[in-house]
N, CA, C and O atoms as a GROMACS GRO file, in nm:
protein
  476
    1ALA      N    1   0.082  -0.120   0.000
    1ALA     CA    2   0.000   0.000   0.000
    1ALA      C    3   0.087   0.126   0.000
    1ALA      O    4   0.058   0.223  -0.070
    2GLU      N    5   0.193   0.123   0.080
    2GLU     CA    6   0.280   0.240   0.089
    2GLU      C    7   0.345   0.271  -0.045
    2GLU      O    8   0.352   0.387  -0.085
    3GLN      N    9   0.391   0.168  -0.114
    3GLN     CA   10   0.457   0.190  -0.243
    3GLN      C   11   0.358   0.243  -0.347
    3GLN      O   12   0.390   0.334  -0.423
    4ARG      N   13   0.237   0.187  -0.349
    4ARG     CA   14   0.135   0.235  -0.444
    4ARG      C   15   0.098   0.379  -0.415
    4ARG      O   16   0.083   0.460  -0.506
    5PHE      N   17   0.084   0.411  -0.286
    5PHE     CA   18   0.053   0.548  -0.249
    5PHE      C   19   0.162   0.643  -0.296
    5PHE      O   20   0.134   0.749  -0.351
    6SER      N   21   0.287   0.604  -0.274
    6SER     CA   22   0.400   0.687  -0.313
    6SER      C   23   0.402   0.712  -0.463
    6SER      O   24   0.425   0.825  -0.508
    7ILE      N   25   0.380   0.608  -0.541
    7ILE     CA   26   0.377   0.622  -0.688
    7ILE      C   27   0.262   0.712  -0.730
    7ILE      O   28   0.280   0.801  -0.813
    8ASP      N   29   0.143   0.690  -0.674
    8ASP     CA   30   0.027   0.773  -0.708
    8ASP      C   31   0.051   0.919  -0.674
    8ASP      O   32   0.018   1.008  -0.753
    9MET      N   33   0.107   0.945  -0.556
    9MET     CA   34   0.132   1.084  -0.515
    9MET      C   35   0.235   1.150  -0.605
    9MET      O   36   0.220   1.267  -0.641
   10GLU      N   37   0.339   1.078  -0.643
   10GLU     CA   38   0.441   1.136  -0.732
   10GLU      C   39   0.380   1.171  -0.868
   10GLU      O   40   0.411   1.276  -0.924
   11CYS      N   41   0.294   1.085  -0.921
   11CYS     CA   42   0.227   1.115  -1.049
   11CYS      C   43   0.137   1.237  -1.035
   11CYS      O   44   0.137   1.326  -1.120
   12PHE      N   45   0.060   1.240  -0.926
   12PHE     CA   46  -0.029   1.352  -0.902
   12PHE      C   47   0.049   1.482  -0.884
   12PHE      O   48   0.010   1.586  -0.937
   13LEU      N   49   0.159   1.476  -0.811
   13LEU     CA   50   0.244   1.594  -0.791
   13LEU      C   51   0.303   1.643  -0.922
   13LEU      O   52   0.313   1.764  -0.943
   14ALA      N   53   0.341   1.553  -1.010
   14ALA     CA   54   0.397   1.593  -1.140
   14ALA      C   55   0.295   1.674  -1.218
   14ALA      O   56   0.329   1.775  -1.280
   15ILE      N   57   0.170   1.631  -1.215
   15ILE     CA   58   0.063   1.703  -1.286
   15ILE      C   59   0.039   1.839  -1.220
   15ILE      O   60   0.026   1.940  -1.289
   16VAL      N   61   0.034   1.840  -1.088
   16VAL     CA   62   0.010   1.966  -1.015
   16VAL      C   63   0.122   2.065  -1.041
   16VAL      O   64   0.096   2.184  -1.060
   17ARG      N   65   0.246   2.019  -1.042
   17ARG     CA   66   0.359   2.109  -1.066
   17ARG      C   67   0.352   2.175  -1.203
   17ARG      O   68   0.399   2.288  -1.220
   18VAL      N   69   0.295   2.106  -1.301
   18VAL     CA   70   0.283   2.162  -1.436
   18VAL      C   71   0.163   2.255  -1.446
   18VAL      O   72   0.175   2.368  -1.495
   19PHE      N   73   0.046   2.209  -1.400
   19PHE     CA   74  -0.076   2.285  -1.422
   19PHE      C   75  -0.117   2.377  -1.307
   19PHE      O   76  -0.187   2.476  -1.330
   20PHE      N   77  -0.075   2.346  -1.186
   20PHE     CA   78  -0.111   2.427  -1.069
   20PHE      C   79   0.011   2.444  -0.978
   20PHE      O   80   0.007   2.403  -0.862
   21PRO      N   81   0.118   2.504  -1.028
   21PRO     CA   82   0.242   2.512  -0.949
   21PRO      C   83   0.225   2.583  -0.815
   21PRO      O   84   0.300   2.557  -0.721
   22GLU      N   85   0.128   2.671  -0.805
   22GLU     CA   86   0.106   2.743  -0.679
   22GLU      C   87   0.054   2.650  -0.568
   22GLU      O   88   0.058   2.687  -0.451
   23ARG      N   89   0.005   2.533  -0.604
   23ARG     CA   90  -0.048   2.437  -0.507
   23ARG      C   91   0.050   2.323  -0.474
   23ARG      O   92   0.020   2.239  -0.388
   24ALA      N   93   0.162   2.319  -0.541
   24ALA     CA   94   0.256   2.207  -0.524
   24ALA      C   95   0.308   2.196  -0.381
   24ALA      O   96   0.319   2.086  -0.327
   25THR      N   97   0.340   2.309  -0.320
   25THR     CA   98   0.394   2.307  -0.184
   25THR      C   99   0.294   2.246  -0.086
   25THR      O  100   0.330   2.168   0.002
   26GLU      N  101   0.168   2.283  -0.101
   26GLU     CA  102   0.064   2.228  -0.014
   26GLU      C  103   0.050   2.078  -0.031
   26GLU      O  104   0.039   2.004   0.067
   27LEU      N  105   0.052   2.033  -0.154
   27LEU     CA  106   0.039   1.890  -0.181
   27LEU      C  107   0.161   1.813  -0.132
   27LEU      O  108   0.148   1.699  -0.086
   28GLU      N  109   0.278   1.873  -0.141
   28GLU     CA  110   0.398   1.807  -0.088
   28GLU      C  111   0.388   1.789   0.062
   28GLU      O  112   0.434   1.688   0.116
   29GLU      N  113   0.328   1.885   0.131
   29GLU     CA  114   0.308   1.873   0.276
   29GLU      C  115   0.210   1.759   0.306
   29GLU      O  116   0.230   1.683   0.400
   30VAL      N  117   0.105   1.750   0.228
   30VAL     CA  118   0.010   1.639   0.244
   30VAL      C  119   0.080   1.506   0.222
   30VAL      O  120   0.057   1.410   0.296
   31GLN      N  121   0.166   1.500   0.121
   31GLN     CA  122   0.241   1.378   0.092
   31GLN      C  123   0.328   1.338   0.212
   31GLN      O  124   0.333   1.221   0.248
   32ARG      N  125   0.396   1.435   0.272
   32ARG     CA  126   0.481   1.406   0.389
   32ARG      C  127   0.397   1.356   0.507
   32ARG      O  128   0.435   1.262   0.577
   33ALA      N  129   0.283   1.422   0.528
   33ALA     CA  130   0.196   1.382   0.640
   33ALA      C  131   0.145   1.240   0.622
   33ALA      O  132   0.144   1.161   0.716
   34PHE      N  133   0.102   1.207   0.501
   34PHE     CA  134   0.053   1.071   0.476
   34PHE      C  135   0.165   0.969   0.484
   34PHE      O  136   0.143   0.857   0.532
   35ALA      N  137   0.283   1.004   0.440
   35ALA     CA  138   0.397   0.912   0.446
   35ALA      C  139   0.427   0.873   0.590
   35ALA      O  140   0.463   0.759   0.618
   36ALA      N  141   0.413   0.969   0.681
   36ALA     CA  142   0.437   0.940   0.823
   36ALA      C  143   0.336   0.841   0.877
   36ALA      O  144   0.366   0.765   0.970
   37GLU      N  145   0.215   0.841   0.820
   37GLU     CA  146   0.112   0.749   0.866
   37GLU      C  147   0.145   0.604   0.835
   37GLU      O  148   0.086   0.513   0.895
   38PHE      N  149   0.235   0.580   0.744
   38PHE     CA  150   0.272   0.443   0.709
   38PHE      C  151   0.378   0.385   0.802
   38PHE      O  152   0.413   0.268   0.790
   39ASP      N  153   0.429   0.465   0.893
   39ASP     CA  154   0.533   0.418   0.985
   39ASP      C  155   0.480   0.427   1.128
   39ASP      O  156   0.475   0.535   1.186
   40TYR      N  157   0.442   0.313   1.184
   40TYR     CA  158   0.383   0.312   1.316
   40TYR      C  159   0.483   0.340   1.428
   40TYR      O  160   0.440   0.368   1.541
   41THR      N  161   0.612   0.335   1.402
   41THR     CA  162   0.707   0.376   1.505
   41THR      C  163   0.695   0.526   1.530
   41THR      O  164   0.710   0.572   1.643
   42LYS      N  165   0.668   0.601   1.424
   42LYS     CA  166   0.646   0.746   1.439
   42LYS      C  167   0.514   0.772   1.511
   42LYS      O  168   0.505   0.861   1.595
   43GLU      N  169   0.414   0.693   1.478
   43GLU     CA  170   0.285   0.706   1.546
   43GLU      C  171   0.299   0.673   1.694
   43GLU      O  172   0.237   0.738   1.778
   44ALA      N  173   0.380   0.573   1.727
   44ALA     CA  174   0.404   0.538   1.868
   44ALA      C  175   0.470   0.654   1.941
   44ALA      O  176   0.437   0.682   2.056
   45ALA      N  177   0.563   0.722   1.876
   45ALA     CA  178   0.628   0.838   1.938
   45ALA      C  179   0.527   0.950   1.964
   45ALA      O  180   0.531   1.013   2.069
   46ARG      N  181   0.437   0.974   1.869
   46ARG     CA  182   0.333   1.076   1.888
   46ARG      C  183   0.237   1.033   2.000
   46ARG      O  184   0.193   1.116   2.080
   47GLN      N  185   0.206   0.904   2.006
   47GLN     CA  186   0.119   0.852   2.111
   47GLN      C  187   0.184   0.870   2.248
   47GLN      O  188   0.117   0.909   2.344
   48ARG      N  189   0.312   0.843   2.257
   48ARG     CA  190   0.385   0.860   2.383
   48ARG      C  191   0.383   1.007   2.425
   48ARG      O  192   0.367   1.038   2.543
   49GLU      N  193   0.399   1.098   2.329
   49GLU     CA  194   0.394   1.241   2.357
   49GLU      C  195   0.256   1.281   2.410
   49GLU      O  196   0.245   1.357   2.506
   50ALA      N  197   0.151   1.229   2.347
   50ALA     CA  198   0.014   1.258   2.393
   50ALA      C  199  -0.008   1.204   2.533
   50ALA      O  200  -0.073   1.269   2.616
   51THR      N  201   0.044   1.086   2.560
   51THR     CA  202   0.034   1.026   2.694
   51THR      C  203   0.098   1.118   2.797
   51THR      O  204   0.041   1.142   2.903
   52ALA      N  205   0.215   1.170   2.766
   52ALA     CA  206   0.286   1.259   2.859
   52ALA      C  207   0.209   1.389   2.879
   52ALA      O  208   0.197   1.437   2.992
   53HIS      N  209   0.157   1.447   2.772
   53HIS     CA  210   0.084   1.574   2.782
   53HIS      C  211  -0.043   1.560   2.866
   53HIS      O  212  -0.081   1.653   2.936
   54CYS      N  213  -0.107   1.446   2.859
   54CYS     CA  214  -0.235   1.427   2.928
   54CYS      C  215  -0.220   1.366   3.067
   54CYS      O  216  -0.320   1.349   3.138
   55SER      N  217  -0.099   1.332   3.107
   55SER     CA  218  -0.079   1.262   3.234
   55SER      C  219  -0.124   1.343   3.355
   55SER      O  220  -0.163   1.284   3.456
   56ALA      N  221  -0.120   1.474   3.348
   56ALA     CA  222  -0.159   1.558   3.461
   56ALA      C  223  -0.309   1.586   3.465
   56ALA      O  224  -0.358   1.645   3.561
   57LEU      N  225  -0.382   1.546   3.362
   57LEU     CA  226  -0.525   1.572   3.357
   57LEU      C  227  -0.600   1.465   3.436
   57LEU      O  228  -0.593   1.346   3.403
   58GLU      N  229  -0.670   1.507   3.538
   58GLU     CA  230  -0.743   1.413   3.622
   58GLU      C  231  -0.857   1.348   3.544
   58GLU      O  232  -0.935   1.416   3.478
   59GLY      N  233  -0.865   1.218   3.553
   59GLY     CA  234  -0.973   1.144   3.487
   59GLY      C  235  -0.950   1.118   3.339
   59GLY      O  236  -1.037   1.062   3.272
   60VAL      N  237  -0.834   1.157   3.287
   60VAL     CA  238  -0.803   1.137   3.145
   60VAL      C  239  -0.686   1.041   3.135
   60VAL      O  240  -0.584   1.057   3.203
   61ALA      N  241  -0.700   0.941   3.051
   61ALA     CA  242  -0.591   0.846   3.029
   61ALA      C  243  -0.572   0.824   2.880
   61ALA      O  244  -0.669   0.808   2.806
   62VAL      N  245  -0.450   0.824   2.838
   62VAL     CA  246  -0.414   0.796   2.699
   62VAL      C  247  -0.329   0.670   2.702
   62VAL      O  248  -0.232   0.663   2.778
   63PRO      N  249  -0.362   0.570   2.621
   63PRO     CA  250  -0.284   0.446   2.627
   63PRO      C  251  -0.139   0.467   2.587
   63PRO      O  252  -0.108   0.537   2.491
   64GLU      N  253  -0.052   0.404   2.663
   64GLU     CA  254   0.092   0.413   2.636
   64GLU      C  255   0.128   0.310   2.529
   64GLU      O  256   0.084   0.196   2.537
   65PRO      N  257   0.208   0.348   2.430
   65PRO     CA  258   0.250   0.249   2.331
   65PRO      C  259   0.348   0.150   2.395
   65PRO      O  260   0.426   0.186   2.483
   66VAL      N  261   0.341   0.026   2.350
   66VAL     CA  262   0.434  -0.076   2.401
   66VAL      C  263   0.557  -0.074   2.310
   66VAL      O  264   0.581  -0.165   2.232
   67ASP      N  265   0.633   0.036   2.323
   67ASP     CA  266   0.753   0.057   2.242
   67ASP      C  267   0.877   0.031   2.327
   67ASP      O  268   0.868  -0.030   2.434
   68HIS      N  269   0.991   0.075   2.281
   68HIS     CA  270   1.117   0.050   2.354
   68HIS      C  271   1.123   0.122   2.489
   68HIS      O  272   1.207   0.088   2.572
   69LEU      N  273   1.037   0.220   2.513
   69LEU     CA  274   1.036   0.292   2.641
   69LEU      C  275   0.936   0.234   2.741
   69LEU      O  276   0.935   0.273   2.858
   70HIS      N  277   0.853   0.144   2.698
   70HIS     CA  278   0.750   0.085   2.783
   70HIS      C  279   0.815  -0.002   2.892
   70HIS      O  280   0.918  -0.064   2.868
   71PRO      N  281   0.755  -0.006   3.012
   71PRO     CA  282   0.811  -0.089   3.120
   71PRO      C  283   0.834  -0.236   3.080
   71PRO      O  284   0.927  -0.298   3.131
   72ALA      N  285   0.753  -0.290   2.992
   72ALA     CA  286   0.773  -0.430   2.949
   72ALA      C  287   0.900  -0.447   2.868
   72ALA      O  288   0.947  -0.559   2.848
   73SER      N  289   0.957  -0.337   2.821
   73SER     CA  290   1.080  -0.343   2.742
   73SER      C  291   1.205  -0.327   2.828
   73SER      O  292   1.317  -0.338   2.779
   74ARG      N  293   1.185  -0.300   2.956
   74ARG     CA  294   1.298  -0.280   3.048
   74ARG      C  295   1.339  -0.413   3.111
   74ARG      O  296   1.263  -0.509   3.109
   75PRO      N  297   1.459  -0.417   3.166
   75PRO     CA  298   1.504  -0.542   3.229
   75PRO      C  299   1.412  -0.585   3.343
   75PRO      O  300   1.364  -0.501   3.420
   76SER      N  301   1.388  -0.713   3.353
   76SER     CA  302   1.309  -0.767   3.464
   76SER      C  303   1.397  -0.773   3.588
   76SER      O  304   1.514  -0.735   3.585
   77SER      N  305   1.341  -0.821   3.697
   77SER     CA  306   1.418  -0.827   3.822
   77SER      C  307   1.541  -0.916   3.808
   77SER      O  308   1.639  -0.897   3.881
   78GLY      N  309   1.539  -1.011   3.715
   78GLY     CA  310   1.655  -1.097   3.691
   78GLY      C  311   1.757  -1.034   3.599
   78GLY      O  312   1.859  -1.096   3.568
   79GLY      N  313   1.731  -0.911   3.554
   79GLY     CA  314   1.824  -0.841   3.466
   79GLY      C  315   1.806  -0.869   3.318
   79GLY      O  316   1.875  -0.811   3.234
   80LYS      N  317   1.713  -0.958   3.286
   80LYS     CA  318   1.690  -0.993   3.146
   80LYS      C  319   1.592  -0.893   3.082
   80LYS      O  320   1.488  -0.862   3.140
   81VAL      N  321   1.625  -0.845   2.965
   81VAL     CA  322   1.536  -0.754   2.893
   81VAL      C  323   1.431  -0.839   2.824
   81VAL      O  324   1.462  -0.925   2.741
   82ARG      N  325   1.305  -0.814   2.860
   82ARG     CA  326   1.197  -0.895   2.806
   82ARG      C  327   1.170  -0.865   2.659
   82ARG      O  328   1.161  -0.957   2.578
   83ARG      N  329   1.158  -0.740   2.625
   83ARG     CA  330   1.131  -0.698   2.487
   83ARG      C  331   1.213  -0.573   2.460
   83ARG      O  332   1.162  -0.462   2.476
   84PRO      N  333   1.339  -0.586   2.420
   84PRO     CA  334   1.429  -0.471   2.410
   84PRO      C  335   1.381  -0.362   2.314
   84PRO      O  336   1.413  -0.245   2.334
   85ASN      N  337   1.306  -0.398   2.213
   85ASN     CA  338   1.257  -0.297   2.118
   85ASN      C  339   1.108  -0.272   2.133
   85ASN      O  340   1.050  -0.195   2.056
   86GLY      N  341   1.045  -0.334   2.230
   86GLY     CA  342   0.902  -0.321   2.245
   86GLY      C  343   0.830  -0.402   2.139
   86GLY      O  344   0.890  -0.484   2.070
   87LEU      N  345   0.700  -0.379   2.128
   87LEU     CA  346   0.620  -0.452   2.030
   87LEU      C  347   0.585  -0.368   1.908
   87LEU      O  348   0.531  -0.420   1.811
   88CYS      N  349   0.614  -0.238   1.911
   88CYS     CA  350   0.581  -0.150   1.799
   88CYS      C  351   0.688  -0.162   1.691
   88CYS      O  352   0.808  -0.159   1.719
   89THR      N  353   0.643  -0.176   1.569
   89THR     CA  354   0.732  -0.179   1.453
   89THR      C  355   0.679  -0.082   1.349
   89THR      O  356   0.579  -0.015   1.372
   90LYS      N  357   0.744  -0.076   1.238
   90LYS     CA  358   0.699   0.011   1.128
   90LYS      C  359   0.557  -0.026   1.085
   90LYS      O  360   0.480   0.060   1.044
   91ASP      N  361   0.524  -0.156   1.095
   91ASP     CA  362   0.395  -0.205   1.046
   91ASP      C  363   0.292  -0.235   1.156
   91ASP      O  364   0.177  -0.263   1.125
   92VAL      N  365   0.333  -0.229   1.282
   92VAL     CA  366   0.243  -0.266   1.392
   92VAL      C  367   0.252  -0.164   1.504
   92VAL      O  368   0.362  -0.127   1.547
   93LEU      N  369   0.136  -0.118   1.552
   93LEU     CA  370   0.129  -0.029   1.668
   93LEU      C  371   0.055  -0.103   1.778
   93LEU      O  372  -0.061  -0.142   1.761
   94VAL      N  373   0.121  -0.123   1.892
   94VAL     CA  374   0.060  -0.190   2.007
   94VAL      C  375   0.054  -0.090   2.120
   94VAL      O  376   0.152  -0.022   2.152
   95MET      N  377  -0.066  -0.080   2.182
   95MET     CA  378  -0.085   0.012   2.294
   95MET      C  379  -0.145  -0.064   2.411
   95MET      O  380  -0.200  -0.173   2.395
   96GLU      N  381  -0.133  -0.005   2.529
   96GLU     CA  382  -0.196  -0.062   2.647
   96GLU      C  383  -0.348  -0.061   2.628
   96GLU      O  384  -0.402   0.024   2.558
   97ARG      N  385  -0.413  -0.156   2.691
   97ARG     CA  386  -0.559  -0.158   2.689
   97ARG      C  387  -0.608  -0.081   2.811
   97ARG      O  388  -0.566  -0.107   2.924
   98LEU      N  389  -0.697   0.013   2.788
   98LEU     CA  390  -0.753   0.093   2.896
   98LEU      C  391  -0.898   0.055   2.918
   98LEU      O  392  -0.966   0.010   2.826
   99THR      N  393  -0.944   0.074   3.038
   99THR     CA  394  -1.086   0.055   3.068
   99THR      C  395  -1.146   0.191   3.098
   99THR      O  396  -1.074   0.286   3.129
  100GLY      N  397  -1.276   0.200   3.088
  100GLY     CA  398  -1.344   0.326   3.114
  100GLY      C  399  -1.417   0.374   2.990
  100GLY      O  400  -1.432   0.299   2.893
  101LYS      N  401  -1.461   0.497   2.994
  101LYS     CA  402  -1.534   0.555   2.881
  101LYS      C  403  -1.438   0.598   2.772
  101LYS      O  404  -1.332   0.653   2.799
  102SER      N  405  -1.478   0.572   2.650
  102SER     CA  406  -1.399   0.622   2.537
  102SER      C  407  -1.428   0.771   2.520
  102SER      O  408  -1.527   0.822   2.572
  103LEU      N  409  -1.341   0.838   2.449
  103LEU     CA  410  -1.361   0.980   2.421
  103LEU      C  411  -1.491   1.000   2.344
  103LEU      O  412  -1.562   1.098   2.368
  104ALA      N  413  -1.522   0.910   2.252
  104ALA     CA  414  -1.646   0.921   2.173
  104ALA      C  415  -1.769   0.912   2.264
  104ALA      O  416  -1.862   0.991   2.249
  105THR      N  417  -1.770   0.818   2.357
  105THR     CA  418  -1.883   0.803   2.449
  105THR      C  419  -1.895   0.926   2.538
  105THR      O  420  -2.004   0.981   2.554
  106TRP      N  421  -1.784   0.968   2.596
  106TRP     CA  422  -1.784   1.083   2.685
  106TRP      C  423  -1.832   1.209   2.614
  106TRP      O  424  -1.916   1.283   2.668
  107SER      N  425  -1.781   1.235   2.495
  107SER     CA  426  -1.821   1.356   2.423
  107SER      C  427  -1.968   1.350   2.384
  107SER      O  428  -2.035   1.453   2.381
  108GLY      N  429  -2.019   1.230   2.353
  108GLY     CA  430  -2.162   1.216   2.324
  108GLY      C  431  -2.247   1.249   2.445
  108GLY      O  432  -2.351   1.314   2.432
  109GLU      N  433  -2.204   1.205   2.562
  109GLU     CA  434  -2.276   1.236   2.686
  109GLU      C  435  -2.275   1.386   2.713
  109GLU      O  436  -2.376   1.442   2.755
  110ILE      N  437  -2.162   1.450   2.690
  110ILE     CA  438  -2.153   1.595   2.710
  110ILE      C  439  -2.245   1.667   2.612
  110ILE      O  440  -2.315   1.761   2.650
  111ALA      N  441  -2.246   1.623   2.487
  111ALA     CA  442  -2.333   1.685   2.387
  111ALA      C  443  -2.479   1.668   2.425
  111ALA      O  444  -2.558   1.762   2.412
  112ASP      N  445  -2.517   1.549   2.473
  112ASP     CA  446  -2.655   1.526   2.516
  112ASP      C  447  -2.691   1.616   2.633
  112ASP      O  448  -2.800   1.673   2.638
  113MET      N  449  -2.598   1.629   2.728
  113MET     CA  450  -2.622   1.712   2.845
  113MET      C  451  -2.639   1.859   2.804
  113MET      O  452  -2.728   1.927   2.854
  114LEU      N  453  -2.554   1.907   2.714
  114LEU     CA  454  -2.564   2.046   2.670
  114LEU      C  455  -2.693   2.070   2.592
  114LEU      O  456  -2.756   2.175   2.608
  115SER      N  457  -2.733   1.975   2.508
  115SER     CA  458  -2.856   1.994   2.432
  115SER      C  459  -2.978   1.991   2.524
  115SER      O  460  -3.076   2.061   2.498
  116PHE      N  461  -2.973   1.912   2.631
  116PHE     CA  462  -3.082   1.908   2.729
  116PHE      C  463  -3.091   2.042   2.801
  116PHE      O  464  -3.201   2.093   2.823
  117GLU      N  465  -2.976   2.099   2.838
  117GLU     CA  466  -2.974   2.228   2.908
  117GLU      C  467  -3.024   2.341   2.818
  117GLU      O  468  -3.088   2.434   2.866
  118GLU      N  469  -2.995   2.332   2.689
  118GLU     CA  470  -3.038   2.435   2.594
  118GLU      C  471  -3.187   2.424   2.566
  118GLU      O  472  -3.249   2.521   2.522
  119GLY      N  473  -3.244   2.308   2.591
  119GLY     CA  474  -3.387   2.287   2.573
  119GLY      C  475  -3.419   2.247   2.436
  119GLY      O  476  -3.535   2.225   2.403
   0.00000   0.00000   0.00000
């Protein structure tokens, strides 16, 4: 999928550069953003950043990626490293499983509450 996407984007960019050169920079940025989506190690890094940013928010939890920084990747009490690189790879993103309300459920409840208050 990644290779096909790359070929399609390059063809599309070639056309844009000829007929709409003023839009080429924007499309190149879109290409870079989508390319990052094909590498789950980058997504794991962004997930870890989100986890850190939200850690001080009471009642909010963001799942931690099971990457090389995850506790399961650190040495056990016997000194043996269980998973030195974690479980996240370029093709696989593994996160902790959380319990509780999802953001979608919570935001729906808030929307219902606000619409009830508005009448």
